[in-house]
N, C-alpha and C positions, 0 to 999 in steps of 0.2 A: 557563430552558428551554435545552437543548442543541440546537444546530443542526449538521448535518453537510453539508460541501461536498465533493463527489466530484471528486478530482483524479486519477482513473484514466481510461483510455480506454474503460472498460466500465461499464454499469449494474451496480450491486451489488444483489443480492437476498438478503434475509433469509429464513430458513425460514418465517417467519410471513407472507410475501408482501410485506413492506415493501420498496419499491424506492427506491434512492438513485441517481437518474439521473446519468449523466456530465454534467459541466458544460461540457466543451470546453477546460478548462484541465487540462493533464497535467503533473504534477510528475515530474521525472526527476532522476537523479543521475549525475554523471560518474564513470567507473570507470577506473582505471589498472592496468596489468599489468606484472609483471616479465618478464624473459626466461624463455622456456620451457626447463626443464632436466628431462630424464627424463620428458617429457610432462606436467610440472606447472609451474604458475606461481603467484605470489601476486597477489592482487587487493586494491586499496585504493580507497576511495570518496573522491570530491572533493565539491564543493559541490552542494547540491540546487538545481535550477533550476525556475522557474515555480511555486514554492510561494507562495501568497499570504501576506501579512504576518499575524502573529497578530491575531485578532479575538476580543474578549470573548465567551464563550459558544459559540464555534465550534470544532468539530473538523474537521480536513481528512483525508479518506479518501485514502490513498496506497497504493502497492504495498509489500510487505514490505521490499524492498531500499531504497526511499526512506525508509520508517519507520526502519530501522536507521541510515541516514546522518543523517536529521533529528535523531534522538535524540542522536547523537554531536555534533551541532552545537547542542545545547541546546534543541531544540524539544520541547515537552511537549503540543502540541495536535494531534498526528497519530495516526491509527489506521489499521490495515490489516485487510482481511477475514481472518477466522479460518479460513483454508483448510486448516489442519492439524488442526482440531478434529474429534473423533469424530462430531459431529452434522452434519457437512457432507453435503449431498445431491448425489449424482452421477447422471448419466444412464447409459444402457446402454453408452455409449462411454467412460465414466469421467470425463467432463468435469464440472466443478463447475457445479451448477445454482443452489444457494443455500448460504449460510453461516448459522450460528446467531447470530453476533455479530461484533464487531470485537475486535482485540487492540491493546494500546498498548505 
């Protein structure tokens, strides 16, 4: 059985009503920027912080930017809400209410 541990600062809700409550642990990634030239700079990611150690049968729910950095660091146990999926549900203000699944 797969278990999900939410390392985002928000509860994550699936379209079917399943809720993945925030855990209080928030994984973050350091970001570094080059000098700004012509209103543009480059960004690079550093280490991911506060991501629990890999645990058998567990996926860690993280933000898309943390997922990208974690994958570059060899982690295969992270997922992010599929906020770009066509089945995302939004409210009248355009804010995401629920997602259909996770991406890895």
